[in-house]
BALOBA-1460 file (C-alpha; in Angstrom, 3 decimals):
// residues 173
<rec num="1" residu="m" x="99.238" y="46.130" z="48.013"/>
<rec num="2" residu="l" x="102.608" y="45.621" z="49.640"/>
<rec num="3" residu="n" x="104.185" y="42.321" z="48.744"/>
<rec num="4" residu="s" x="107.953" y="42.641" z="48.964"/>
<rec num="5" residu="k" x="109.803" y="39.457" z="49.842"/>
<rec num="6" residu="i" x="112.108" y="40.144" z="52.784"/>
<rec num="7" residu="i" x="115.309" y="38.210" z="53.390"/>
<rec num="8" residu="v" x="117.392" y="38.913" z="56.500"/>
<rec num="9" residu="v" x="121.066" y="37.927" z="56.502"/>
<rec num="10" residu="t" x="122.059" y="37.317" z="60.095"/>
<rec num="11" residu="g" x="124.473" y="35.419" z="62.315"/>
<rec num="12" residu="a" x="127.270" y="35.939" z="64.788"/>
<rec num="13" residu="e" x="130.084" y="38.436" z="64.313"/>
<rec num="14" residu="s" x="132.510" y="37.968" z="61.448"/>
<rec num="15" residu="t" x="130.424" y="35.461" z="59.493"/>
<rec num="16" residu="g" x="130.288" y="37.393" z="56.226"/>
<rec num="17" residu="k" x="126.832" y="38.925" z="56.623"/>
<rec num="18" residu="s" x="127.602" y="42.290" z="55.056"/>
<rec num="19" residu="e" x="129.475" y="40.859" z="52.087"/>
<rec num="20" residu="l" x="126.778" y="38.253" z="51.455"/>
<rec num="21" residu="t" x="124.044" y="40.899" z="51.660"/>
<rec num="22" residu="k" x="125.777" y="42.995" z="49.006"/>
<rec num="23" residu="q" x="126.459" y="39.984" z="46.776"/>
<rec num="24" residu="l" x="122.819" y="38.852" z="46.929"/>
<rec num="25" residu="a" x="121.516" y="42.354" z="46.296"/>
<rec num="26" residu="r" x="123.693" y="42.624" z="43.182"/>
<rec num="27" residu="y" x="122.787" y="39.143" z="41.961"/>
<rec num="28" residu="f" x="119.037" y="39.586" z="42.409"/>
<rec num="29" residu="h" x="119.019" y="43.324" z="41.522"/>
<rec num="30" residu="a" x="117.383" y="43.799" z="44.908"/>
<rec num="31" residu="s" x="117.018" y="46.654" z="47.325"/>
<rec num="32" residu="f" x="119.085" y="46.180" z="50.457"/>
<rec num="33" residu="i" x="119.594" y="47.702" z="53.861"/>
<rec num="34" residu="p" x="123.193" y="47.723" z="55.122"/>
<rec num="35" residu="e" x="124.046" y="47.048" z="58.751"/>
<rec num="36" residu="y" x="123.321" y="50.167" z="60.767"/>
<rec num="37" residu="a" x="124.698" y="49.165" z="64.176"/>
<rec num="38" residu="r" x="128.334" y="49.120" z="63.062"/>
<rec num="39" residu="e" x="128.047" y="52.542" z="61.413"/>
<rec num="40" residu="y" x="126.396" y="54.017" z="64.506"/>
<rec num="41" residu="v" x="128.805" y="52.537" z="67.067"/>
<rec num="42" residu="e" x="131.888" y="53.489" z="65.032"/>
<rec num="43" residu="q" x="130.798" y="57.124" z="65.110"/>
<rec num="44" residu="l" x="130.227" y="57.281" z="68.878"/>
<rec num="45" residu="h" x="133.854" y="57.709" z="70.010"/>
<rec num="46" residu="r" x="132.735" y="56.451" z="73.431"/>
<rec num="47" residu="p" x="131.275" y="53.223" z="74.819"/>
<rec num="48" residu="y" x="127.697" y="52.598" z="73.696"/>
<rec num="49" residu="h" x="124.775" y="52.721" z="76.152"/>
<rec num="50" residu="y" x="121.277" y="51.233" z="76.318"/>
<rec num="51" residu="h" x="119.857" y="54.346" z="74.663"/>
<rec num="52" residu="d" x="122.275" y="53.930" z="71.741"/>
<rec num="53" residu="v" x="121.125" y="50.378" z="71.084"/>
<rec num="54" residu="e" x="117.510" y="51.572" z="71.201"/>
<rec num="55" residu="v" x="118.347" y="54.257" z="68.612"/>
<rec num="56" residu="i" x="119.845" y="51.499" z="66.436"/>
<rec num="57" residu="a" x="116.746" y="49.308" z="66.836"/>
<rec num="58" residu="r" x="114.364" y="52.141" z="65.937"/>
<rec num="59" residu="k" x="116.485" y="52.970" z="62.891"/>
<rec num="60" residu="q" x="116.357" y="49.319" z="61.792"/>
<rec num="61" residu="v" x="112.561" y="49.444" z="61.981"/>
<rec num="62" residu="s" x="112.267" y="52.754" z="60.124"/>
<rec num="63" residu="q" x="114.695" y="51.716" z="57.374"/>
<rec num="64" residu="l" x="112.724" y="48.562" z="56.659"/>
<rec num="65" residu="h" x="109.340" y="50.306" z="56.790"/>
<rec num="66" residu="d" x="110.563" y="53.080" z="54.476"/>
<rec num="67" residu="l" x="111.804" y="50.562" z="51.933"/>
<rec num="68" residu="m" x="108.661" y="48.429" z="52.211"/>
<rec num="69" residu="r" x="106.534" y="51.468" z="51.315"/>
<rec num="70" residu="m" x="108.416" y="51.618" z="48.013"/>
<rec num="71" residu="n" x="107.302" y="48.002" z="47.428"/>
<rec num="72" residu="p" x="110.366" y="46.562" z="45.678"/>
<rec num="73" residu="p" x="110.030" y="42.875" z="44.760"/>
<rec num="74" residu="l" x="112.893" y="41.847" z="47.065"/>
<rec num="75" residu="i" x="114.491" y="43.450" z="50.118"/>
<rec num="76" residu="i" x="117.669" y="42.021" z="51.620"/>
<rec num="77" residu="v" x="118.531" y="43.187" z="55.125"/>
<rec num="78" residu="d" x="121.978" y="42.977" z="56.738"/>
<rec num="79" residu="t" x="121.194" y="41.943" z="60.341"/>
<rec num="80" residu="w" x="117.976" y="43.035" z="62.014"/>
<rec num="81" residu="l" x="116.061" y="43.202" z="65.268"/>
<rec num="82" residu="i" x="116.736" y="39.592" z="66.316"/>
<rec num="83" residu="i" x="120.435" y="40.364" z="66.829"/>
<rec num="84" residu="t" x="119.541" y="43.690" z="68.427"/>
<rec num="85" residu="r" x="117.160" y="42.011" z="70.864"/>
<rec num="86" residu="i" x="119.838" y="39.532" z="71.930"/>
<rec num="87" residu="w" x="122.282" y="42.449" z="72.239"/>
<rec num="88" residu="f" x="119.888" y="44.158" z="74.696"/>
<rec num="89" residu="e" x="119.456" y="40.955" z="76.701"/>
<rec num="90" residu="v" x="123.126" y="39.998" z="76.881"/>
<rec num="91" residu="v" x="124.588" y="43.433" z="77.578"/>
<rec num="92" residu="f" x="121.791" y="45.166" z="79.525"/>
<rec num="93" residu="d" x="119.602" y="42.276" z="80.760"/>
<rec num="94" residu="k" x="116.474" y="44.067" z="79.500"/>
<rec num="95" residu="t" x="114.759" y="45.009" z="76.247"/>
<rec num="96" residu="p" x="112.552" y="47.947" z="75.281"/>
<rec num="97" residu="d" x="108.828" y="47.291" z="75.720"/>
<rec num="98" residu="w" x="108.067" y="47.914" z="72.032"/>
<rec num="99" residu="l" x="110.718" y="45.605" z="70.555"/>
<rec num="100" residu="d" x="108.871" y="42.284" z="70.788"/>
<rec num="101" residu="e" x="105.835" y="43.692" z="68.971"/>
<rec num="102" residu="a" x="108.029" y="45.232" z="66.267"/>
<rec num="103" residu="i" x="109.561" y="41.819" z="65.609"/>
<rec num="104" residu="r" x="106.233" y="39.986" z="65.645"/>
<rec num="105" residu="e" x="104.473" y="42.406" z="63.302"/>
<rec num="106" residu="t" x="107.111" y="42.176" z="60.570"/>
<rec num="107" residu="t" x="106.825" y="39.462" z="57.963"/>
<rec num="108" residu="i" x="110.258" y="38.084" z="57.164"/>
<rec num="109" residu="d" x="110.201" y="35.479" z="54.406"/>
<rec num="110" residu="l" x="113.571" y="33.949" z="55.237"/>
<rec num="111" residu="f" x="116.463" y="34.394" z="57.620"/>
<rec num="112" residu="l" x="119.798" y="33.326" z="56.173"/>
<rec num="113" residu="v" x="121.943" y="32.471" z="59.193"/>
<rec num="114" residu="c" x="125.607" y="32.735" z="58.233"/>
<rec num="115" residu="d" x="127.447" y="29.903" z="59.911"/>
<rec num="116" residu="t" x="130.496" y="30.423" z="62.104"/>
<rec num="117" residu="d" x="132.645" y="28.351" z="59.749"/>
<rec num="118" residu="l" x="134.493" y="31.529" z="58.702"/>
<rec num="119" residu="p" x="137.300" y="32.695" z="61.002"/>
<rec num="120" residu="w" x="136.540" y="35.454" z="63.502"/>
<rec num="121" residu="i" x="138.527" y="38.589" z="62.675"/>
<rec num="122" residu="s" x="139.005" y="41.180" z="65.395"/>
<rec num="123" residu="d" x="138.174" y="44.827" z="64.776"/>
<rec num="124" residu="p" x="137.387" y="47.802" z="67.063"/>
<rec num="125" residu="v" x="133.618" y="47.135" z="67.052"/>
<rec num="126" residu="r" x="133.564" y="43.351" z="67.499"/>
<rec num="127" residu="e" x="133.211" y="42.043" z="71.045"/>
<rec num="128" residu="n" x="132.317" y="38.373" z="70.787"/>
<rec num="129" residu="g" x="134.905" y="35.964" z="69.451"/>
<rec num="130" residu="g" x="135.669" y="32.444" z="70.637"/>
<rec num="131" residu="d" x="133.079" y="30.557" z="72.663"/>
<rec num="132" residu="r" x="130.973" y="33.698" z="72.992"/>
<rec num="133" residu="r" x="130.495" y="33.731" z="69.209"/>
<rec num="134" residu="s" x="129.126" y="30.166" z="69.218"/>
<rec num="135" residu="y" x="126.887" y="30.908" z="72.197"/>
<rec num="136" residu="l" x="125.398" y="33.975" z="70.488"/>
<rec num="137" residu="q" x="124.918" y="32.095" z="67.220"/>
<rec num="138" residu="e" x="122.774" y="29.549" z="69.050"/>
<rec num="139" residu="r" x="120.831" y="32.322" z="70.800"/>
<rec num="140" residu="y" x="120.057" y="33.949" z="67.425"/>
<rec num="141" residu="i" x="118.770" y="30.667" z="66.015"/>
<rec num="142" residu="e" x="116.690" y="29.990" z="69.140"/>
<rec num="143" residu="m" x="115.188" y="33.489" z="68.914"/>
<rec num="144" residu="i" x="114.357" y="33.109" z="65.218"/>
<rec num="145" residu="r" x="112.649" y="29.791" z="66.005"/>
<rec num="146" residu="s" x="110.757" y="31.244" z="68.969"/>
<rec num="147" residu="y" x="109.146" y="33.820" z="66.675"/>
<rec num="148" residu="g" x="108.283" y="31.130" z="64.142"/>
<rec num="149" residu="f" x="110.385" y="32.589" z="61.334"/>
<rec num="150" residu="r" x="111.770" y="30.372" z="58.602"/>
<rec num="151" residu="y" x="115.560" y="30.164" z="58.525"/>
<rec num="152" residu="e" x="118.305" y="28.333" z="56.696"/>
<rec num="153" residu="k" x="122.011" y="28.106" z="57.510"/>
<rec num="154" residu="v" x="124.528" y="29.361" z="54.992"/>
<rec num="155" residu="t" x="127.754" y="27.396" z="55.209"/>
<rec num="156" residu="g" x="130.958" y="27.039" z="53.257"/>
<rec num="157" residu="t" x="133.331" y="29.614" z="51.911"/>
<rec num="158" residu="g" x="133.643" y="31.874" z="48.900"/>
<rec num="159" residu="e" x="131.632" y="30.955" z="45.828"/>
<rec num="160" residu="d" x="130.161" y="27.834" z="47.463"/>
<rec num="161" residu="r" x="128.679" y="29.943" z="50.267"/>
<rec num="162" residu="f" x="127.311" y="32.466" z="47.781"/>
<rec num="163" residu="q" x="125.775" y="29.785" z="45.529"/>
<rec num="164" residu="l" x="124.060" y="28.159" z="48.512"/>
<rec num="165" residu="a" x="122.609" y="31.529" z="49.507"/>
<rec num="166" residu="i" x="121.355" y="32.095" z="45.944"/>
<rec num="167" residu="q" x="119.583" y="28.719" z="46.030"/>
<rec num="168" residu="l" x="117.986" y="29.451" z="49.384"/>
<rec num="169" residu="v" x="116.743" y="32.914" z="48.347"/>
<rec num="170" residu="s" x="115.490" y="31.555" z="45.008"/>
<rec num="171" residu="g" x="113.388" y="29.085" z="46.970"/>
<rec num="172" residu="v" x="111.248" y="31.875" z="48.428"/>
<rec num="173" residu="l" x="110.873" y="34.004" z="45.296"/>
């Protein structure tokens, strides 16, 4: 019987998702899946295309399914298909036919939405600072709600942010 608890750390760019994912995985001695999109796009050495984002989405699905088969007590995921779906919509104005079903058929116990209260830091992969960052943050939350997933916002900085995330994850274990 598969019964892993799955926590997804999500939110707009430059909100500390990757660091928080690693911190929570260490704290809870949990399995985790790092962000794949950044790794993939950084290795392209060209602009990404629709097909590239679909490769990323399929990899996100396979990584989670592979880890779920191992049935660890807790899986923490850095980003996931919600962000990828919005990425398809915003950049390409379409989504793959299979994506909606992949989202609906996955049980996520909690989305931790990292608030935009951390400063946006530019890097070669980031595209959405300023007002765009706030707009996308709201889109992510709307999408999470539309699928009926439970979510909580993670706010604050440093240790306060981490302690809040620990409390929120502990509430689903």
